[in-house]
NUDO-974259 format. One record per residue (C-alpha): residue in three letters; x, y, z; residue number from 1. Coordinates in Angstrom, 2 decimals, padded with zeros to 5 digits, m for minus. Example, Ala and Ser with C-alpha at 12.3 -4.5 7.8 and 13.67 -1.06 7.14 Angstrom:
! residues 2
<"ALA" <012.30 m004.50 007.80> 1>;
<"SER" <013.67 m001.06 007.14> 2>;
! end
This chain:
! residues 88
<"MET" <m000.52 m012.40 003.34> 1>;
<"LEU" <002.57 m011.19 001.53> 2>;
<"SER" <005.59 m013.43 001.14> 3>;
<"LYS" <008.90 m012.21 002.54> 4>;
<"THR" <010.33 m011.55 m000.91> 5>;
<"LYS" <007.34 m009.47 m002.08> 6>;
<"LYS" <007.39 m007.52 001.16> 7>;
<"SER" <011.13 m006.84 001.01> 8>;
<"ASN" <010.89 m005.79 m002.65> 9>;
<"ALA" <008.08 m003.35 m001.81> 10>;
<"ILE" <010.14 m001.91 001.04> 11>;
<"LYS" <013.37 m001.61 m000.97> 12>;
<"SER" <011.67 000.11 m003.89> 13>;
<"ASN" <010.26 002.94 m001.73> 14>;
<"GLN" <012.72 003.43 001.13> 15>;
<"ARG" <013.99 006.89 002.01> 16>;
<"HIS" <017.22 005.47 003.42> 17>;
<"GLU" <018.80 002.06 004.02> 18>;
<"ASN" <017.01 001.10 007.26> 19>;
<"ASP" <013.67 002.76 006.48> 20>;
<"SER" <010.65 000.57 007.09> 21>;
<"GLY" <008.09 002.97 008.53> 22>;
<"SER" <007.93 006.01 006.28> 23>;
<"PRO" <004.58 006.77 004.63> 24>;
<"GLU" <005.99 005.77 001.23> 25>;
<"VAL" <006.88 002.30 002.49> 26>;
<"GLN" <003.59 001.89 004.34> 27>;
<"VAL" <001.58 002.84 001.24> 28>;
<"SER" <003.55 000.44 m000.98> 29>;
<"LEU" <003.04 m002.44 001.48> 30>;
<"LEU" <m000.67 m001.70 001.78> 31>;
<"THR" <m000.95 m001.54 m002.01> 32>;
<"LYS" <000.65 m004.97 m002.39> 33>;
<"GLN" <m001.62 m006.42 000.31> 34>;
<"ILE" <m004.67 m004.86 m001.32> 35>;
<"GLU" <m003.74 m006.39 m004.68> 36>;
<"GLU" <m003.33 m009.85 m003.10> 37>;
<"LEU" <m006.63 m009.61 m001.23> 38>;
<"ALA" <m008.47 m008.33 m004.32> 39>;
<"LYS" <m007.34 m011.46 m006.21> 40>;
<"HIS" <m008.61 m013.61 m003.35> 41>;
<"LEU" <m011.98 m011.86 m003.31> 42>;
<"LYS" <m012.47 m012.29 m007.04> 43>;
<"LYS" <m012.26 m016.02 m006.47> 44>;
<"HIS" <m014.22 m016.11 m003.18> 45>;
<"LYS" <m017.05 m013.65 m003.70> 46>;
<"LYS" <m018.87 m014.39 m000.43> 47>;
<"ASP" <m015.88 m013.90 001.89> 48>;
<"PHE" <m017.28 m010.85 003.65> 49>;
<"HIS" <m014.80 m010.92 006.55> 50>;
<"SER" <m011.88 m010.51 004.17> 51>;
<"ARG" <m013.79 m007.81 002.30> 52>;
<"ARG" <m014.04 m005.83 005.54> 53>;
<"GLY" <m010.29 m006.16 006.00> 54>;
<"LEU" <m009.76 m004.95 002.44> 55>;
<"LEU" <m011.88 m001.87 003.07> 56>;
<"GLN" <m009.92 m001.12 006.24> 57>;
<"MET" <m006.63 m001.39 004.32> 58>;
<"VAL" <m007.91 000.93 001.60> 59>;
<"ALA" <m008.97 003.49 004.22> 60>;
<"ASP" <m005.60 003.21 005.97> 61>;
<"ARG" <m003.75 003.69 002.67> 62>;
<"ARG" <m005.90 006.75 001.93> 63>;
<"LYS" <m004.97 008.24 005.31> 64>;
<"HIS" <m001.26 007.66 004.68> 65>;
<"LEU" <m001.56 009.25 001.23> 66>;
<"LYS" <m003.37 012.30 002.61> 67>;
<"TYR" <m000.65 012.73 005.23> 68>;
<"LEU" <002.09 012.42 002.62> 69>;
<"GLU" <000.34 014.88 000.29> 70>;
<"ARG" <000.10 017.40 003.14> 71>;
<"LYS" <003.71 017.00 004.27> 72>;
<"ASN" <005.61 016.39 001.02> 73>;
<"LYS" <003.72 017.01 m002.23> 74>;
<"GLU" <006.64 015.96 m004.44> 75>;
<"ALA" <007.09 012.60 m002.71> 76>;
<"TYR" <003.33 012.06 m002.93> 77>;
<"LEU" <003.27 012.63 m006.68> 78>;
<"ASN" <006.30 010.38 m007.21> 79>;
<"LEU" <004.70 007.59 m005.18> 80>;
<"ILE" <001.37 007.87 m006.98> 81>;
<"ASN" <003.12 007.59 m010.35> 82>;
<"LYS" <005.35 004.72 m009.24> 83>;
<"LEU" <002.48 002.65 m007.83> 84>;
<"LYS" <000.09 003.69 m010.62> 85>;
<"LEU" <m002.62 004.82 m008.20> 86>;
<"LYS" <m005.42 007.26 m008.93> 87>;
<"ARG" <m005.36 010.62 m007.20> 88>;
! end
Protein backbone atom coordinates (compact mmCIF):
# COMPACT_ATOMS: atom_id res chain seq x y z
CA MET A 1 0.00 0.00 0.00
CA LEU A 2 1.30 3.43 -0.91
CA SER A 3 1.62 6.14 1.71
CA LYS A 4 -0.27 9.39 1.14
CA THR A 5 2.92 11.31 0.37
CA LYS A 6 4.16 8.80 -2.23
CA LYS A 7 0.73 8.71 -3.83
CA SER A 8 0.39 12.50 -3.95
CA ASN A 9 3.91 12.86 -5.38
CA ALA A 10 3.12 10.33 -8.12
CA ILE A 11 -0.09 12.20 -8.95
CA LYS A 12 1.52 15.66 -8.96
CA SER A 13 4.38 14.60 -11.20
CA ASN A 14 2.08 13.33 -13.97
CA GLN A 15 -1.07 15.46 -13.81
CA ARG A 16 -2.47 17.07 -16.94
CA HIS A 17 -4.06 19.87 -14.92
CA GLU A 18 -4.42 20.88 -11.27
CA ASN A 19 -7.32 18.59 -10.28
CA ASP A 20 -6.38 15.64 -12.50
CA SER A 21 -6.41 12.29 -10.73
CA GLY A 22 -7.83 9.93 -13.34
CA SER A 23 -5.93 10.46 -16.57
CA PRO A 24 -4.02 7.48 -17.98
CA GLU A 25 -0.70 9.15 -17.11
CA VAL A 26 -1.65 9.40 -13.44
CA GLN A 27 -3.07 5.87 -13.35
CA VAL A 28 0.10 4.42 -14.88
CA SER A 29 2.35 6.30 -12.45
CA LEU A 30 0.30 5.09 -9.45
CA LEU A 31 0.33 1.52 -10.70
CA THR A 32 4.09 1.73 -11.27
CA LYS A 33 4.68 2.88 -7.69
CA GLN A 34 2.43 0.11 -6.34
CA ILE A 35 4.19 -2.47 -8.50
CA GLU A 36 7.58 -1.35 -7.17
CA GLU A 37 6.38 -1.61 -3.56
CA LEU A 38 4.86 -5.05 -4.10
CA ALA A 39 7.96 -6.30 -5.94
CA LYS A 40 10.06 -5.38 -2.87
CA HIS A 41 7.62 -7.29 -0.67
CA LEU A 42 7.75 -10.36 -2.89
CA LYS A 43 11.54 -10.44 -2.90
CA LYS A 44 11.37 -10.81 0.86
CA HIS A 45 8.35 -13.16 0.97
CA LYS A 46 8.90 -15.54 -1.92
CA LYS A 47 5.95 -17.83 -1.15
CA ASP A 48 3.28 -15.12 -0.96
CA PHE A 49 1.34 -16.30 -4.00
CA HIS A 50 -1.78 -14.23 -3.28
CA SER A 51 0.20 -11.00 -3.48
CA ARG A 52 1.95 -12.28 -6.60
CA ARG A 53 -1.45 -12.66 -8.27
CA GLY A 54 -2.28 -9.07 -7.34
CA LEU A 55 1.04 -7.95 -8.80
CA LEU A 56 0.30 -9.69 -12.09
CA GLN A 57 -3.12 -8.05 -12.22
CA MET A 58 -1.56 -4.62 -11.66
CA VAL A 59 1.00 -5.22 -14.39
CA ALA A 60 -1.76 -6.24 -16.81
CA ASP A 61 -3.83 -3.18 -15.87
CA ARG A 62 -0.83 -0.89 -16.39
CA ARG A 63 -0.20 -2.49 -19.78
CA LYS A 64 -3.82 -1.78 -20.79
CA HIS A 65 -3.53 1.86 -19.72
CA LEU A 66 -0.27 2.21 -21.66
CA LYS A 67 -1.79 0.68 -24.81
CA TYR A 68 -4.72 3.09 -24.56
CA LEU A 69 -2.40 6.06 -24.11
CA GLU A 70 -0.20 4.96 -27.02
CA ARG A 71 -3.27 4.72 -29.24
CA LYS A 72 -4.74 8.07 -28.21
CA ASN A 73 -1.67 10.26 -27.63
CA LYS A 74 1.68 8.89 -28.84
CA GLU A 75 3.67 11.90 -27.59
CA ALA A 76 2.29 11.66 -24.04
CA TYR A 77 2.98 7.91 -24.10
CA LEU A 78 6.63 8.41 -25.03
CA ASN A 79 7.08 11.14 -22.42
CA LEU A 80 5.56 8.93 -19.72
CA ILE A 81 7.67 5.92 -20.67
CA ASN A 82 10.84 8.02 -20.46
CA LYS A 83 9.82 9.68 -17.19
CA LEU A 84 8.98 6.40 -15.44
CA LYS A 85 11.88 4.54 -17.10
CA LEU A 86 9.66 1.74 -18.38
CA LYS A 87 10.41 -0.60 -21.26
CA ARG A 88 8.31 -0.29 -24.39
